[in-house]
C-alpha positions in Angstrom: 120.9 174.3 -16.6 122.4 170.8 -19.1 119.3 169.3 -18.0 116.6 171.7 -19.1 118.5 172.5 -22.5 117.4 168.5 -22.9 114.6 168.6 -22.0 114.1 171.3 -23.8 115.3 169.8 -26.8 113.6 166.4 -26.6 110.3 169.0 -26.3 111.2 170.4 -29.5 112.3 167.8 -31.5 109.2 165.7 -30.6 106.5 168.2 -31.6 108.8 168.8 -35.0 108.3 165.0 -35.6 104.6 164.9 -34.8 104.0 167.9 -37.2 105.9 166.4 -39.9 104.3 162.5 -39.4 100.9 163.6 -38.9 98.6 162.8 -41.9 95.9 164.8 -40.6 96.6 167.9 -43.3 94.2 170.1 -44.3 95.9 170.1 -47.3 95.0 166.2 -48.0 91.6 167.0 -47.9 92.0 169.8 -50.3 91.4 168.4 -54.3 91.9 171.5 -56.8 92.2 169.8 -59.7 89.4 167.8 -59.0 85.5 168.8 -59.4 82.3 167.0 -58.3 80.5 168.8 -61.0 80.6 168.4 -65.0 81.1 170.5 -67.3 77.5 170.8 -69.6 78.8 171.2 -73.5 75.6 173.3 -74.5 75.9 176.2 -72.5 79.4 176.8 -72.7 80.0 180.3 -75.3 82.7 180.5 -77.3 82.6 184.4 -78.3 82.5 184.9 -82.3 81.0 181.3 -82.8 77.4 180.6 -83.1 76.2 177.5 -81.2 74.0 174.8 -82.5 
């Protein structure tokens, strides 16, 4: 029974260590604040102002 508990603890520890240290994460690929496209200032419309 003790051996089974030790093996279970070792598997849990190994899986937690692998997941927490794994550099392949979906969140690493996301860049929510960086965009590839710029903003064309000529197309921006501000209410109450006339574009020149």
